[in-house]
C-alpha positions in Angstrom: -19.3 16.4 -37.4 -16.8 14.0 -35.7 -15.4 11.2 -37.9 -16.6 7.7 -37.5 -14.7 6.0 -34.6 -14.0 2.8 -36.6 -12.7 5.0 -39.4 -10.4 6.9 -37.0 -8.8 3.6 -35.9 -8.9 2.1 -39.3 -10.8 -1.1 -38.3 -14.0 -2.6 -39.6 -17.2 -2.4 -37.6 -17.0 -6.1 -36.7 -13.4 -5.8 -35.5 -12.5 -7.8 -32.4 -11.2 -6.3 -29.2 -7.7 -7.5 -30.0 -7.9 -5.7 -33.4 -9.1 -2.5 -31.9 -6.4 -2.6 -29.2 -3.7 -3.4 -31.8 -4.8 -0.5 -34.0 -4.8 1.9 -31.0 -1.3 1.0 -30.0 0.1 1.5 -33.4 -1.6 4.8 -34.0 -1.0 6.1 -30.5 2.7 5.6 -31.0 2.7 7.1 -34.5 0.9 10.3 -33.5 2.1 10.9 -30.0 3.0 14.6 -29.5 6.4 13.7 -28.2 7.2 12.1 -31.5 5.7 15.0 -33.4 6.8 18.1 -31.5 5.0 21.3 -32.6 2.8 19.3 -35.0 -0.8 20.5 -34.2 -2.3 18.1 -36.7 -0.6 15.1 -35.0 -1.8 16.4 -31.6 -5.4 16.6 -32.8 -5.1 13.2 -34.4 -3.8 11.8 -31.1 -6.7 13.2 -29.2 -9.1 11.8 -31.8 -7.5 8.3 -31.6 -7.9 8.3 -27.8 -11.5 9.4 -28.0 -12.3 6.6 -30.4 -10.5 4.0 -28.4 -12.2 5.1 -25.1 -15.6 4.3 -26.7 -14.8 1.2 -28.9 -12.8 -0.5 -26.1 -15.8 -0.5 -23.8 -18.5 -3.1 -24.7 -21.4 -1.0 -23.4 -20.3 2.3 -25.0 -19.5 0.5 -28.2 -23.0 -1.1 -28.3 -24.6 2.3 -27.8 -22.3 3.9 -30.5 -23.2 1.1 -33.0 -26.9 1.9 -32.4 -27.0 5.6 -32.1 -23.7 6.9 -33.5 -22.3 10.1 -31.9 -25.6 10.6 -30.0 -24.7 7.6 -27.8 -23.8 9.9 -24.9 -27.3 11.4 -24.9 -28.8 7.9 -24.8 -26.5 6.8 -22.1 -27.3 9.8 -20.0 -31.1 9.9 -20.4 -32.1 6.5 -21.8 -32.9 3.3 -19.9 -29.4 2.0 -20.2 -27.8 5.0 -18.6 -27.3 3.7 -15.1 -25.6 0.5 -14.0 -26.6 -1.3 -10.8 -24.9 -3.5 -8.3 -26.0 -7.2 -8.3 -25.2 -10.5 -6.7 -24.4 -13.6 -8.7 -23.8 -16.6 -6.5 -20.6 -16.2 -4.5 -19.5 -13.2 -6.7 -20.2 -9.6 -6.0 -19.8 -7.2 -8.9 -20.3 -3.5 -9.5 -21.3 -2.1 -12.9 -18.5 0.0 -14.4 -18.3 1.5 -17.8 -14.6 1.1 -18.5 -12.0 -1.5 -17.4 -9.0 -0.5 -19.5 -8.1 3.1 -20.3 -5.9 4.3 -23.1 -3.3 5.2 -20.5 -3.3 1.6 -19.2 -2.5 0.2 -22.6 0.0 2.9 -23.5 1.9 2.5 -20.2 1.9 -1.3 -20.7 3.1 -0.9 -24.2 5.9 1.6 -23.5 7.0 0.3 -20.1 7.8 2.3 -17.0 10.8 4.3 -18.2 9.2 5.4 -21.5 5.9 6.1 -19.9 7.6 8.5 -17.4 9.6 10.0 -20.3 6.4 10.8 -22.2 4.0 11.7 -19.4 6.3 12.6 -16.4 7.5 10.8 -13.3 4.7 9.6 -11.0 2.0 9.7 -13.6 1.8 6.1 -14.5 -1.6 4.8 -13.5 -1.9 2.4 -10.5 -4.4 -0.4 -10.3 -5.2 -0.4 -6.6 -7.6 -3.2 -5.7 -8.1 -2.5 -2.0 -6.6 -1.1 1.2 -6.5 -3.2 4.3 -5.4 -2.5 7.8 -3.0 -5.0 9.3 -2.2 -5.0 13.1 1.2 -6.4 14.2 3.1 -6.6 17.5 6.3 -4.6 18.2 8.2 -7.9 18.0 6.8 -8.6 14.6 7.6 -5.1 13.5 11.2 -5.7 14.7 11.8 -9.0 12.9 9.3 -8.8 10.0 6.4 -11.2 9.7 4.0 -12.9 7.2 0.2 -12.7 7.1 -2.4 -14.6 5.2 -5.1 -12.1 4.2 -8.4 -12.3 2.3 -8.8 -9.5 -0.2 -11.2 -8.8 -3.1 -9.5 -9.3 -6.4 -10.8 -9.1 -10.0 -11.0 -12.5 -11.8 -12.1 -13.3 -15.4 -15.8 -13.7 -15.6 -16.6 -17.4 -16.3 -19.7 -16.6 -18.3 -18.0 -14.5 -21.0 -14.4 -15.8 -20.4 -13.3 -12.2 -19.7 -14.6 -10.7 -23.0 -17.2 -8.6 -21.3 -20.0 -9.5 -23.7 -22.0 -12.4 -25.0 -22.6 -11.9 -28.7 -23.3 -8.2 -29.2 -24.7 -7.6 -25.8 -22.9 -6.9 -22.5 -22.4 -10.0 -20.4 -25.3 -10.0 -17.8 -23.1 -11.7 -15.2 -20.3 -9.2 -15.0 -22.2 -6.1 -16.4 -19.8 -5.9 -19.4 -16.6 -5.6 -17.3 -15.2 -9.0 -18.2 -14.2 -9.5 -14.6 -15.8 -10.3 -11.3 -14.6 -9.3 -7.8 -14.3 -12.3 -5.5 -12.4 -13.0 -2.2 -8.8 -14.2 -2.7 -6.4 -15.4 0.0 -2.9 -14.0 -0.3 0.2 -14.4 1.8 2.1 -11.1 2.3 5.5 -10.3 3.8 5.6 -7.4 6.2 9.2 -6.1 6.3 11.2 -5.3 9.5 11.0 -1.7 10.6 7.4 -0.9 9.9 5.6 1.5 12.2 2.0 2.7 12.6 1.1 4.5 9.4 3.5 2.5 7.2 2.0 1.5 3.9 3.1 -1.8 2.4 2.3 -2.5 -1.3 1.8 -6.0 -2.6 0.7 -7.0 -6.1 -1.2 -10.4 -6.2 -2.0 -11.2 -9.8 -0.5 -7.8 -10.9 -3.2 -5.8 -8.9 -2.0 -3.6 -6.2 -3.1 -4.1 -2.6 -2.1 -1.5 0.0 -1.6 -2.7 3.6 -1.9 0.0 6.3 0.2 -1.0 9.3 -0.8 -0.5 12.9 1.8 -1.5 15.6 0.2 -2.5 18.9 1.4 -0.7 22.0 4.0 -2.7 24.0 3.8 -3.1 27.8 7.6 -2.5 28.3 8.9 -0.4 25.3 7.9 3.0 24.0 8.9 3.7 20.4 10.2 7.0 18.9 11.0 6.3 15.3 13.8 3.7 15.3 14.6 4.3 19.0 13.0 2.4 21.9 12.7 3.6 25.5 12.3 1.5 28.6 12.7 1.8 32.3 14.7 -0.5 34.6 14.6 -0.6 38.4 17.9 -0.9 40.3 18.4 -1.2 44.1 19.6 1.9 46.0 22.9 0.1 46.8 23.6 -0.5 43.1 22.9 3.2 42.3 25.2 4.3 45.1 28.1 1.8 44.8 27.8 0.8 41.1 27.1 -2.6 39.6 25.1 -4.1 36.8 21.5 -4.1 35.7 19.9 -6.7 33.4 18.0 -4.9 30.6 15.5 -6.7 28.4 15.7 -5.9 24.7 13.8 -7.3 21.7 16.8 -9.5 21.0 17.2 -10.8 24.5 18.7 -9.6 27.8 21.9 -7.5 28.0 23.9 -6.4 31.0 24.2 -2.6 31.6 27.1 -1.3 33.7 25.9 1.2 36.4 28.7 3.6 37.6 28.8 4.5 41.2 26.6 7.4 42.4 24.1 7.1 39.6 21.1 9.4 40.1 17.5 8.3 39.9 16.2 9.0 36.4 19.6 8.7 34.7 19.3 7.5 31.1 21.7 5.3 29.3 21.9 4.6 25.6 22.4 1.1 24.2 23.6 1.6 20.6 22.0 -0.7 18.0 19.4 -2.2 20.4 16.4 -0.4 18.9 14.2 -0.9 15.9 15.5 -1.6 12.4 15.1 1.2 9.8 12.5 0.3 7.2 14.6 1.6 4.3 17.7 -0.3 5.6 16.9 -3.2 8.0 20.6 -3.9 8.7 20.8 -0.5 10.5 19.1 -0.1 13.9 18.2 2.6 16.3 19.1 2.7 19.9 17.5 1.6 23.2 17.3 4.4 25.8 17.2 2.9 29.4 16.0 5.1 32.2 17.0 3.9 35.7 14.5 4.0 38.6 16.2 3.7 42.0 14.3 1.3 44.2 14.4 2.3 47.9 14.5 -0.5 50.5 11.4 -1.2 52.7 10.9 -3.0 55.9 14.1 -1.7 57.5 15.5 -3.5 60.6 16.6 -1.5 63.6 20.3 -2.2 62.7 19.7 -0.9 59.1 18.0 2.2 60.5 20.9 2.8 62.8 23.4 2.5 60.0 21.4 4.9 57.8 21.2 7.3 60.6 24.9 7.1 61.0 25.4 7.7 57.3 23.1 10.8 57.5 25.3 12.2 60.3 28.5 11.6 58.3 27.1 12.8 55.0 24.1 15.0 55.2 22.4 15.5 51.7 
């Protein structure tokens, strides 16, 4: 028969949450397999400690364990307290959950990022994602970066139980034993230069991760390809034939583009560094590709027609 969970952690049955957490931290470090390589007894003890903490750290599971011992899971599954329900309490919305802090959460907080990854592997540290929210920005905002004030749902300590999750020996009826309530929170976030549609920006208000999914609105003048931009500029027939300048709009203002003589319709020029900043290095920018569209004259006079006819005779295409 499994050992008593209080005995496993070495705490009395009336131990506080802080005492249970402290005992778990101490024992988890002592019996962690990385500190006891090849020691099967330590490995089994570590699993036993995690199992005990998973139950005793959760107010509802602990209540059932205190009443029914190791049969608490059967009662939870088939008894009247098995299912949690969603409810509304004033301006707060909460959802019943059976566990708010896992052993991994405490162990990662205790060890820190580097030691956590050393023990459990890179990328295994648990994330606490509160919500994902789509944010739409203009191309100009994606170029220079911007700020947004958003409203997201964030966990706050329950005012009825002061975050303890229970009132006396019973789960708090306001928060369902979680110790927290989810309520709207206004946050100001910074969206960095260089974001594109599909970019994901992570912010952490109150230590809880919010993921912003970026959508960049189409622009009437520029098409985007990664960090490069593409635009079209009309030039008169005479400029294309004889050479000259074209004024090109960019996201940083207008620049003059030199057009060499005899430039063909559809020719593309590259303006280095006039594109979008790179997200990973905003000081580096892509290029602006400018395609020329030759504009033919209309409403020709008789004299102009005569001159063009003479040109055709001299230089047939």
